[in-house]
ZAKOL-453951 format. One line per 5 residues: number of its first residue (from 1); their letters; for each residue x, y, z of N, C-alpha, C, O. Coordinates in Angstrom, 3 decimals, padded with zeros to 6 digits. Layout:
BEGIN
NUM) A) X,Y,Z,X,Y,Z,X,Y,Z,X,Y,Z | ...
***
This chain:
BEGIN
1) MRLLP) 026.278,-068.548,-021.579,025.259,-068.395,-020.585,025.370,-066.993,-019.990,026.463,-066.502,-019.707 | 024.263,-066.392,-019.818,024.205,-065.016,-019.347,023.704,-064.986,-017.919,022.726,-065.655,-017.585 | 024.387,-064.191,-017.051,023.978,-064.073,-015.649,023.073,-062.865,-015.475,023.329,-061.800,-016.037 | 022.036,-063.033,-014.710,021.126,-061.934,-014.408,021.538,-061.276,-013.096,021.930,-061.968,-012.157 | 021.457,-059.995,-013.020,021.806,-059.321,-011.763,020.794,-059.690,-010.686,019.618,-059.921,-010.967
6) LYAAP) 021.273,-059.740,-009.457,020.381,-060.043,-008.344,019.372,-058.918,-008.121,018.231,-059.166,-007.732 | 019.797,-057.686,-008.370,018.897,-056.545,-008.155,018.976,-055.643,-009.376,020.051,-055.159,-009.729 | 017.877,-055.427,-009.998,017.822,-054.526,-011.150,017.073,-053.264,-010.733,015.942,-053.338,-010.253 | 017.692,-052.128,-010.914,017.057,-050.857,-010.558,015.872,-050.619,-011.484,015.960,-050.825,-012.694 | 014.779,-050.190,-010.904,013.624,-049.931,-011.759,013.897,-048.733,-012.670,014.553,-047.767,-012.282
11) RTSPL) 013.394,-048.824,-013.841,013.566,-047.735,-014.800,012.516,-046.660,-014.509,011.338,-046.954,-014.309 | 012.975,-045.420,-014.493,012.031,-044.316,-014.293,011.883,-043.578,-015.609,012.846,-043.375,-016.348 | 010.672,-043.191,-015.873,010.414,-042.484,-017.120,010.884,-041.031,-016.995,010.930,-040.495,-015.888 | 011.222,-040.407,-018.081,011.635,-038.995,-018.037,010.539,-038.098,-017.471,010.848,-037.100,-016.819 | 009.290,-038.419,-017.698,008.182,-037.628,-017.176,008.123,-037.689,-015.653,007.878,-036.675,-015.000
16) TLLSC) 008.346,-038.876,-015.084,008.361,-039.038,-013.635,009.524,-038.273,-013.031,009.369,-037.617,-012.000 | 010.676,-038.351,-013.657,011.859,-037.635,-013.189,011.631,-036.129,-013.235,011.993,-035.423,-012.294 | 011.047,-035.637,-014.296,010.741,-034.217,-014.436,009.744,-033.766,-013.370,009.900,-032.691,-012.792 | 008.736,-034.571,-013.110,007.737,-034.250,-012.082,008.378,-034.144,-010.704,008.063,-033.234,-009.938 | 009.266,-035.066,-010.392,009.962,-035.037,-009.089,010.828,-033.790,-008.965,010.838,-033.139,-007.921
21) CLAVM) 011.550,-033.459,-010.022,012.404,-032.266,-009.997,011.577,-031.004,-009.796,011.952,-030.134,-009.010 | 010.463,-030.899,-010.494,009.589,-029.732,-010.341,009.021,-029.640,-008.932,008.922,-028.546,-008.376 | 008.647,-030.769,-008.351,008.103,-030.775,-006.992,009.148,-030.302,-005.986,008.843,-029.509,-005.094 | 010.382,-030.790,-006.131,011.460,-030.388,-005.220,011.758,-028.900,-005.386,011.936,-028.188,-004.398 | 011.812,-028.430,-006.633,012.094,-027.007,-006.872,011.003,-026.113,-006.295,011.305,-025.063,-005.727
26) SLVLV) 009.744,-026.510,-006.430,008.664,-025.694,-005.890,008.705,-025.657,-004.363,008.390,-024.631,-003.760 | 009.088,-026.765,-003.738,009.228,-026.771,-002.278,010.337,-025.830,-001.821,010.190,-025.127,-000.821 | 011.433,-025.818,-002.548,012.540,-024.921,-002.219,012.103,-023.464,-002.382,012.417,-022.624,-001.538 | 011.389,-023.167,-003.452,010.931,-021.791,-003.672,009.947,-021.335,-002.600,010.053,-020.217,-002.097 | 009.000,-022.186,-002.252,008.015,-021.830,-001.234,008.688,-021.632,000.118,008.310,-020.732,000.868
31) AGCGY) 009.655,-022.437,000.431,010.339,-022.319,001.720,011.125,-021.026,001.820,011.317,-020.519,002.925 | 011.580,-020.481,000.723,012.414,-019.283,000.780,011.757,-018.042,000.228,012.461,-017.066,-000.034 | 010.434,-018.015,000.032,009.818,-016.871,-000.634,009.391,-015.773,000.308,008.890,-014.753,-000.166 | 009.551,-015.909,001.597,009.252,-014.800,002.493,007.910,-014.869,003.173,007.505,-013.889,003.798 | 007.201,-015.967,003.087,005.938,-016.070,003.795,006.185,-016.006,005.288,007.123,-016.614,005.803
36) HTVGS) 005.336,-015.264,005.974,005.451,-015.134,007.420,004.110,-014.704,007.973,003.216,-014.311,007.224 | 003.973,-014.778,009.272,002.719,-014.359,009.876,002.634,-012.848,009.865,003.657,-012.165,009.895 | 001.432,-012.326,009.824,001.215,-010.894,009.783,001.818,-010.243,011.014,001.641,-010.718,012.135 | 002.531,-009.148,010.790,003.117,-008.398,011.886,004.469,-008.895,012.344,005.098,-008.262,013.191 | 004.939,-010.024,011.803,006.217,-010.554,012.273,007.404,-009.929,011.550,008.515,-009.941,012.079
41) ATHIP) 007.199,-009.387,010.363,008.275,-008.738,009.637,007.945,-007.261,009.492,006.809,-006.905,009.176 | 008.911,-006.418,009.716,008.649,-004.996,009.652,009.880,-004.246,009.186,011.012,-004.674,009.410 | 009.638,-003.122,008.535,010.720,-002.231,008.134,011.152,-001.367,009.309,012.221,-000.757,009.272 | 010.351,-001.313,010.326,010.579,-000.391,011.437,011.313,-001.124,012.563,010.852,-002.171,013.017 | 012.444,-000.589,013.016,013.195,-001.236,014.100,012.394,-001.286,015.403,011.484,-000.485,015.616
46) ANVRT) 012.744,-002.232,016.262,012.023,-002.438,017.516,012.171,-001.256,018.474,011.318,-001.067,019.341 | 013.232,-000.456,018.339,013.423,000.668,019.259,012.534,001.871,018.929,012.515,002.837,019.691 | 011.799,001.835,017.817,010.869,002.916,017.472,009.557,002.678,018.217,008.870,001.680,017.998 | 009.233,003.602,019.087,007.993,003.489,019.867,007.061,004.670,019.631,005.858,004.579,019.875 | 007.627,005.786,019.152,006.849,006.995,018.914,007.059,007.446,017.476,008.195,007.563,017.016
51) VAVPV) 005.958,007.701,016.765,006.025,008.146,015.375,005.295,009.482,015.267,004.131,009.599,015.649 | 005.987,010.476,014.747,005.374,011.779,014.493,004.869,011.803,013.054,005.550,011.346,012.136 | 003.666,012.342,012.873,003.084,012.461,011.534,002.641,013.908,011.340,001.494,014.246,011.631 | 003.537,014.763,010.853,003.126,016.141,010.578,002.195,016.176,009.367,002.149,015.221,008.592 | 001.462,017.258,009.203,000.544,017.398,008.076,001.335,017.270,006.777,002.371,017.910,006.596
56) FATQA) 000.826,016.434,005.883,001.485,016.235,004.598,001.549,017.570,003.850,000.639,018.392,003.956 | 002.617,017.774,003.105,002.738,018.940,002.234,001.973,018.643,000.948,001.565,017.505,000.714 | 001.781,019.651,000.128,001.095,019.414,-001.139,001.694,020.268,-002.243,002.082,021.416,-002.029 | 001.757,019.685,-003.409,002.134,020.397,-004.621,000.953,020.405,-005.587,001.057,020.920,-006.700 | -000.153,019.841,-005.162,-001.348,019.728,-006.001,-002.258,020.923,-005.761,-002.272,021.505,-004.676
61) QAYHT) -003.005,021.271,-006.774,-003.978,022.357,-006.659,-005.322,021.770,-006.235,-006.287,021.777,-007.000 | -005.368,021.266,-005.012,-006.585,020.650,-004.486,-006.783,021.098,-003.052,-005.822,021.336,-002.321 | -008.016,021.208,-002.668,-008.347,021.665,-001.334,-008.517,020.480,-000.390,-009.269,019.554,-000.697 | -007.839,020.491,000.740,-008.063,019.582,001.855,-007.478,018.171,001.693,-007.552,017.376,002.631 | -006.909,017.844,000.547,-006.401,016.488,000.333,-005.311,016.129,001.333,-005.341,015.044,001.913
66) EMALT) -004.354,017.020,001.540,-003.241,016.718,002.448,-003.735,016.494,003.871,-003.185,015.655,004.585 | -004.756,017.222,004.295,-005.327,017.030,005.639,-006.032,015.678,005.743,-005.876,014.964,006.734 | -006.798,015.336,004.724,-007.517,014.055,004.733,-006.538,012.883,004.748,-006.748,011.913,005.476 | -005.472,012.963,003.954,-004.473,011.888,003.931,-003.762,011.776,005.275,-003.568,010.671,005.782 | -003.374,012.901,005.851,-002.682,012.897,007.145,-003.559,012.294,008.232,-003.105,011.441,008.994
71) QAVIR) -004.811,012.733,008.309,-005.732,012.213,009.325,-005.965,010.716,009.157,-006.036,009.985,010.145 | -006.083,010.256,007.920,-006.307,008.825,007.671,-005.081,008.005,008.061,-005.225,006.915,008.614 | -003.883,008.508,007.785,-002.656,007.800,008.151,-002.526,007.727,009.671,-002.159,006.681,010.207 | -002.822,008.819,010.369,-002.772,008.827,011.840,-003.775,007.827,012.405,-003.449,007.059,013.310 | -004.978,007.837,011.876,-006.021,006.904,012.335,-005.584,005.453,012.101,-005.790,004.598,012.963
76) ELNTR) -004.988,005.176,010.947,-004.542,003.816,010.621,-003.391,003.381,011.527,-003.367,002.235,011.976 | -002.445,004.269,011.801,-001.349,003.945,012.729,-001.891,003.650,014.120,-001.451,002.705,014.774 | -002.844,004.457,014.571,-003.440,004.234,015.892,-004.215,002.923,015.946,-004.243,002.264,016.986 | -004.833,002.546,014.857,-005.649,001.330,014.812,-004.806,000.068,014.696,-005.080,-000.918,015.381 | -003.790,000.078,013.844,-003.055,-001.137,013.514,-001.735,-001.339,014.243,-001.156,-002.423,014.176
81) TKYRV) -001.249,-000.316,014.937,000.051,-000.455,015.587,-000.034,-000.063,017.058,-001.046,000.460,017.523 | 001.041,-000.326,017.768,001.125,000.053,019.176,001.974,001.309,019.358,002.297,001.681,020.486 | 002.340,001.966,018.250,003.149,003.177,018.344,002.340,004.313,018.952,001.132,004.425,018.744 | 003.034,005.145,019.703,002.414,006.385,020.160,002.565,007.355,019.005,003.677,007.592,018.533 | 001.462,007.916,018.548,001.470,008.767,017.362,001.328,010.221,017.788,000.390,010.595,018.493
86) LTSAS) 002.283,011.028,017.343,002.247,012.464,017.576,001.767,013.122,016.293,002.141,012.694,015.202 | 000.950,014.148,016.408,000.337,014.757,015.221,001.134,015.923,014.649,000.638,016.645,013.784 | 002.346,016.113,015.115,003.215,017.136,014.527,004.661,016.689,014.669,004.969,015.786,015.447 | 005.544,017.327,013.911,006.967,016.995,014.002,007.450,017.337,015.404,007.171,018.422,015.915 | 008.160,016.427,016.014,008.608,016.614,017.384,009.971,015.961,017.576,010.268,014.931,016.971
91) TDADA) 010.793,016.569,018.422,012.090,015.971,018.729,011.925,014.786,019.665,012.869,014.017,019.851 | 010.742,014.618,020.262,010.466,013.489,021.145,010.193,012.201,020.372,010.254,011.113,020.945 | 009.896,012.310,019.091,009.535,011.136,018.291,010.768,010.333,017.908,011.830,010.890,017.628 | 010.611,009.014,017.900,011.676,008.118,017.457,011.792,008.101,015.932,012.860,007.821,015.388 | 010.677,008.406,015.241,010.655,008.443,013.780,009.609,009.460,013.320,008.656,009.764,014.036
96) VLSGT) 009.813,009.972,012.115,008.873,010.941,011.533,008.408,010.401,010.186,009.219,010.043,009.331 | 007.088,010.347,010.011,006.484,009.934,008.750,006.028,011.195,008.031,005.068,011.844,008.449 | 006.715,011.538,006.957,006.359,012.748,006.213,005.869,012.371,004.824,006.240,011.337,004.269 | 005.033,013.230,004.285,004.493,012.974,002.960,004.253,014.257,002.206,004.064,015.319,002.798 | 004.262,014.146,000.891,003.955,015.269,000.013,003.019,014.780,-001.073,003.333,013.822,-001.780
101) VLTQT) 001.872,015.428,-001.211,000.939,015.109,-002.290,001.523,015.736,-003.551,001.633,016.958,-003.656 | 001.896,014.888,-004.504,002.528,015.367,-005.732,001.502,015.796,-006.768,001.608,016.872,-007.357 | 000.505,014.937,-006.983,-000.532,015.250,-007.971,-001.882,014.778,-007.478,-001.989,013.824,-006.708 | -002.907,015.468,-007.941,-004.277,015.021,-007.740,-005.044,015.387,-008.985,-005.115,016.556,-009.367 | -005.623,014.374,-009.622,-006.403,014.622,-010.828,-007.797,014.062,-010.666,-008.007,013.076,-009.960
106) SIPLT) -008.733,014.687,-011.314,-010.115,014.222,-011.337,-010.567,014.294,-012.790,-010.686,015.378,-013.360 | -010.819,013.121,-013.388,-011.214,013.104,-014.789,-012.569,012.415,-014.937,-012.869,011.469,-014.209 | -013.375,012.879,-015.865,-014.679,012.244,-016.095,-014.505,010.849,-016.687,-013.662,010.622,-017.555 | -015.324,009.925,-016.195,-015.292,008.553,-016.720,-016.505,008.238,-017.581,-016.373,007.707,-018.684 | -017.691,008.568,-017.071,-018.918,008.251,-017.809,-019.817,009.478,-017.854,-019.730,010.378,-017.018
111) YDSTS) -020.672,009.481,-018.847,-021.597,010.594,-019.048,-023.021,010.070,-019.084,-023.266,008.943,-019.513 | -023.952,010.886,-018.634,-025.377,010.574,-018.710,-025.817,010.866,-020.139,-025.652,011.988,-020.618 | -026.374,009.871,-020.823,-026.724,010.036,-022.240,-027.878,011.006,-022.449,-027.978,011.620,-023.512 | -028.750,011.156,-021.456,-029.887,012.060,-021.637,-029.518,013.516,-021.367,-029.948,014.403,-022.105 | -028.737,013.778,-020.335,-028.395,015.163,-019.999,-027.047,015.596,-020.562,-026.793,016.792,-020.706
116) GETSS) -026.174,014.631,-020.885,-024.849,014.967,-021.386,-023.870,015.353,-020.288,-022.733,015.725,-020.576 | -024.301,015.268,-019.021,-023.435,015.635,-017.898,-022.634,014.418,-017.426,-023.017,013.269,-017.649 | -021.523,014.705,-016.775,-020.669,013.647,-016.252,-021.391,012.928,-015.125,-021.961,013.568,-014.241 | -021.369,011.585,-015.152,-022.035,010.826,-014.092,-021.053,010.129,-013.162,-021.438,009.730,-012.063 | -019.782,009.969,-013.573,-018.783,009.433,-012.654,-017.409,009.996,-013.005,-017.133,010.374,-014.143
121) YLVTI) -016.567,010.036,-011.988,-015.221,010.586,-012.112,-014.202,009.585,-011.575,-014.546,008.672,-010.824 | -012.948,009.770,-011.971,-011.839,009.001,-011.421,-010.869,009.994,-010.796,-010.324,010.863,-011.476 | -010.662,009.851,-009.479,-009.710,010.692,-008.766,-008.433,009.883,-008.581,-008.485,008.738,-008.132 | -007.293,010.465,-008.920,-005.993,009.821,-008.746,-005.110,010.742,-007.922,-004.971,011.926,-008.229 | -004.515,010.187,-006.872,-003.597,010.944,-006.016,-002.259,010.214,-005.997,-002.208,009.001,-005.793
126) TAKVM) -001.183,010.958,-006.211,000.169,010.417,-006.117,000.909,011.203,-005.042,000.875,012.433,-005.028 | 001.578,010.486,-004.144,002.280,011.133,-003.031,003.664,010.539,-002.849,003.917,009.384,-003.192 | 004.548,011.348,-002.304,005.881,010.894,-001.890,005.835,010.738,-000.384,005.437,011.662,000.325 | 006.243,009.563,000.119,006.148,009.261,001.552,007.491,008.747,002.057,008.156,007.954,001.391 | 007.884,009.214,003.256,009.153,008.765,003.831,009.027,008.676,005.345,008.501,009.580,005.995
131) LAARD) 009.521,007.563,005.897,009.626,007.374,007.341,011.116,007.407,007.676,011.890,006.573,007.205 | 011.504,008.384,008.498,012.915,008.544,008.852,013.074,008.466,010.365,012.261,009.007,011.114 | 014.133,007.786,010.805,014.447,007.688,012.238,014.965,009.040,012.725,015.285,009.922,011.929 | 015.038,009.179,014.018,015.511,010.416,014.642,016.901,010.812,014.135,017.199,011.999,013.999 | 017.744,009.823,013.858,019.108,010.110,013.387,019.178,010.399,011.884,020.263,010.632,011.351
136) GHVLY) 018.027,010.387,011.196,017.979,010.692,009.774,018.005,009.482,008.868,017.817,009.617,007.659 | 018.235,008.295,009.423,018.258,007.058,008.653,016.856,006.790,008.081,015.873,006.796,008.822 | 016.767,006.555,006.763,015.477,006.305,006.111,015.057,004.868,006.378,015.765,003.925,006.024 | 013.894,004.714,007.009,013.356,003.390,007.335,012.416,002.878,006.253,012.300,001.672,006.037 | 011.748,003.805,005.579,010.806,003.449,004.518,010.686,004.655,003.596,010.676,005.800,004.047
141) QNDAF) 010.596,004.379,002.288,010.413,005.470,001.338,009.709,004.962,000.096,010.020,003.886,-000.414 | 008.761,005.744,-000.385,008.096,005.478,-001.652,007.896,006.828,-002.319,007.152,007.667,-001.810 | 008.549,007.046,-003.449,008.508,008.345,-004.116,007.302,008.539,-005.015,007.092,009.641,-005.521 | 006.510,007.511,-005.227,005.346,007.628,-006.115,004.226,006.699,-005.657,003.801,005.818,-006.404 | 003.757,006.894,-004.448,002.665,006.083,-003.906,001.368,006.594,-004.542,000.953,007.721,-004.270
146) SYREQ) 000.726,005.782,-005.382,-000.418,006.243,-006.168,-001.678,005.454,-005.826,-001.644,004.237,-005.644 | -002.782,006.180,-005.744,-004.081,005.556,-005.488,-005.159,006.195,-006.325,-005.120,007.392,-006.610 | -006.149,005.364,-006.727,-007.270,005.834,-007.546,-008.580,005.434,-006.891,-008.675,004.410,-006.215 | -009.590,006.271,-007.110,-010.934,005.969,-006.616,-011.945,006.510,-007.621,-011.843,007.653,-008.066 | -012.911,005.686,-007.970,-014.001,006.131,-008.837,-015.167,006.534,-007.957,-015.430,005.893,-006.939
151) YQSTQ) -015.875,007.599,-008.343,-017.043,007.986,-007.577,-018.101,008.560,-008.499,-017.802,009.053,-009.587 | -019.333,008.486,-008.047,-020.480,008.962,-008.809,-020.775,010.407,-008.437,-020.643,010.797,-007.277 | -021.172,011.192,-009.416,-021.636,012.537,-009.105,-023.114,012.425,-008.738,-023.801,011.506,-009.183 | -023.589,013.346,-007.941,-024.988,013.328,-007.530,-025.666,014.600,-008.003,-025.015,015.586,-008.351 | -026.958,014.554,-008.006,-027.721,015.743,-008.386,-028.750,016.020,-007.317,-029.406,015.111,-006.808
156) DLGGS) -028.878,017.292,-006.987,-029.974,017.681,-006.116,-030.794,018.719,-006.878,-030.553,018.948,-008.063 | -031.748,019.340,-006.215,-032.630,020.272,-006.901,-031.880,021.486,-007.451,-032.307,022.071,-008.446 | -030.797,021.862,-006.836,-030.038,023.033,-007.282,-029.088,022.740,-008.428,-028.447,023.668,-008.923 | -028.967,021.539,-008.862,-028.040,021.196,-009.942,-027.105,020.086,-009.507,-027.292,019.473,-008.456 | -026.097,019.834,-010.326,-025.197,018.727,-010.004,-024.129,019.181,-009.017,-023.667,020.321,-009.064
161) IREDP) -023.746,018.280,-008.130,-022.718,018.548,-007.124,-021.645,017.493,-007.274,-021.940,016.298,-007.238 | -020.395,017.919,-007.441,-019.302,016.957,-007.491,-018.894,016.636,-006.070,-018.751,017.535,-005.242 | -018.706,015.367,-005.785,-018.402,014.913,-004.429,-016.912,014.744,-004.189,-016.515,013.738,-003.601 | -016.081,015.659,-004.606,-014.639,015.521,-004.423,-014.247,015.272,-002.968,-013.463,014.353,-002.731 | -014.736,016.026,-001.969,-014.323,015.765,-000.583,-014.677,014.355,-000.104,-013.872,013.723,000.580
166) AAVNR) -015.848,013.859,-000.443,-016.236,012.505,-000.032,-015.353,011.475,-000.716,-014.946,010.498,-000.086 | -015.052,011.671,-001.978,-014.191,010.735,-002.699,-012.779,010.772,-002.142,-012.139,009.730,-002.004 | -012.287,011.961,-001.820,-010.942,012.088,-001.251,-010.887,011.415,000.114,-009.877,010.793,000.442 | -011.938,011.521,000.915,-011.960,010.851,002.218,-011.940,009.330,002.062,-011.229,008.643,002.796 | -012.712,008.802,001.115,-012.679,007.355,000.851,-011.305,006.942,000.342,-010.751,005.932,000.776
171) LSRDF) -010.762,007.724,-000.574,-009.452,007.456,-001.128,-008.376,007.517,-000.046,-007.439,006.719,-000.057 | -008.506,008.451,000.878,-007.541,008.609,001.966,-007.503,007.379,002.857,-006.425,006.940,003.258 | -008.669,006.814,003.171,-008.727,005.583,003.979,-007.985,004.446,003.304,-007.173,003.766,003.931 | -008.266,004.236,002.011,-007.609,003.159,001.265,-006.109,003.423,001.142,-005.294,002.511,001.288 | -005.761,004.659,000.875,-004.356,005.068,000.782,-003.632,004.754,002.082,-002.548,004.170,002.058
176) AQALI) -004.216,005.132,003.220,-003.588,004.919,004.533,-003.446,003.432,004.846,-002.407,003.012,005.356 | -004.460,002.632,004.553,-004.380,001.195,004.805,-003.241,000.565,004.007,-002.471,-000.231,004.544 | -003.134,000.916,002.743,-002.079,000.353,001.908,-000.703,000.859,002.338,000.259,000.090,002.366 | -000.606,002.130,002.669,000.684,002.705,003.079,001.196,002.067,004.363,002.356,001.660,004.432 | 000.352,001.977,005.370,000.772,001.401,006.644,001.080,-000.082,006.464,002.048,-000.579,007.039
181) GDMLE) 000.286,-000.792,005.686,000.574,-002.192,005.399,001.914,-002.365,004.717,002.682,-003.265,005.060 | 002.198,-001.503,003.748,003.459,-001.568,003.025,004.631,-001.223,003.959,005.696,-001.833,003.871 | 004.435,-000.269,004.830,005.477,000.129,005.770,005.798,-000.974,006.768,006.962,-001.194,007.101 | 004.768,-001.668,007.247,004.952,-002.657,008.301,005.428,-004.010,007.803,006.183,-004.692,008.496 | 005.002,-004.406,006.625,005.316,-005.740,006.121,006.514,-005.700,005.190,006.762,-004.688,004.533
186) SF) 007.245,-006.780,005.131,008.457,-006.849,004.316,008.237,-007.424,002.923,009.211,-007.779,002.259 | 007.029,-007.528,002.465,006.797,-008.082,001.124,007.251,-007.108,000.081,007.141,-007.386,-001.113
***
């Protein structure tokens, strides 16, 4: 005569077990992946209240790019942060944000089939950017911060005009938004 157990554990299929393991692992990953509210994580210490942004240097053979990038970064810092922004290097600043435009290229992308002239260009700017505290400690650094912008060439009665300054200004805004976002957030 065979005795039956009072309680028999239910059998679980390997698929159910695998599903449970995957669910638990994904919960662990999500809990530790660094999600946080905007502005709660920063590379910049709390004691930094003043940031100096001197005019970016340039190694590129382009006119006005370093000024446009500097102005856009200052505008973005003033808009998105509570830091007091100084427009030149100063010993009064708690940190200095310096940059160097390494390269700027403008290459034709598309051509007008009837005239054979270029109808759009791609501008690419690469810069080295560093935020350093007053004591020289590097708070943020990116040695190859790169941005691209496509723009259309226009024609007026006098011939075609390349819009490099307008494209650089648009590119500078996007560059500054991404740079300040990258500097402030810990992702």
